[in-house]
N, C-alpha and C positions, 0 to 999 in steps of 0.2 A: 504494500500500500504506500501511497505517496501523499504527503501533506503539502499544501500550497498556501502560504501565508503572505498576505500583503498588508502593509501599513501605508495609509495615505494621509497627507495634510491637504486641507482645502486651501484655495487661494485666499489671500489676506482680505480681499474685498468682501468676502462673505462673513456675516456675523448674525447673531440673534436668530430670529425666526427664519430668515433666508437660509442660514447655515443648517438649521435643523431640517428644513424642507429638503435640501439637497441630500443630506445624509439619509433621510428616510427614502428618497427616490433611489439612491444607490443600493440601499439594503433591499428594497422591494424588487428592484431589477435583477440583482445578482441572485437573491434567494429564489426567485421565480424560475431559475434555470434548473433547479433540482428536478430530476425525472425527464429532462429534455435532452441531456447530453450523455452519450454513451460513456460509461466508466466513471462518471461523477457520482460518488457515494454520498457525500454530504457537503453542504455549503451554508455558512452562517456569516453574517456581518454584524459586528459589534459597533454600535454608534454612540456608546456612552462611556468614554474613557474617564478614568479618575483624573483629578486635577494634576497629579504627578506625571501624567503622560505628556509626550511631546508629539503626538499625532492626533488626528481627528476620528479616524475609524479604521477597523481591521477586518479583513476577509480571512476566514479560516475555513479551508476546504480540504476534502480528501478525495483521492482518486484510486482506482484499482491498481494502476501502474503508471510509469512515466509516459508511456505511449498514450494513455487516456488523457493525461495532463496536456500533452502536445495537441491532441485532438480538440480539447476544450479551448485552447488558445485561439485556434482558427475557426472554431464553430460559428456559423453565421449569427446565431442567437446571442452568443457571448459577445461577439464583435459589435453587434447592435447596442447592447447594454453599455459596453465599454465606451463606445463612440458618442453615445447620447446622454448617459447618466453619470459617467465617471470622468473621463478625460477632460471635458470642457471645464470642470470645476476644481480639479486637483492641481496642486503645485509641485508635489513630490510624491514619489512612490518607492517603497522599499519592499523587496520580495525575498522570501526564502522558501525553497522547495527542498524537501528531504524525504528519505525513505523511513518508514516505521515498520 
C-alpha cells in the first residue's frame, strides 16, 4: 500500500470566510473522488489545523500500489478537481509518498 500526503498553504489574499469556503471546496472535490479512481483506497482532507501548524490543509490518501498513485495523478476527474479547486488558490504544496 502507498500513502500520498500533501500539505498546502493558500494564497495570502484569502482570509476569513473566503478562506474557509475555498478549503471546504477543496475537501469536497478531493473526497468526492473516492470510488471513482481505480486503486484509490481512501482519501481525506483535513481543513482544521491547530494554531501551531504552518499550512492550511492536508490531503491524506492511500492507494493499492505506486502504479495506482500514478494513475490517480493523471485521472481526468482528479485533474479537474486539481485545476479548478486546488491550484488556483494555493501558494505552496509539499508532498510525501511512501510505502506502508
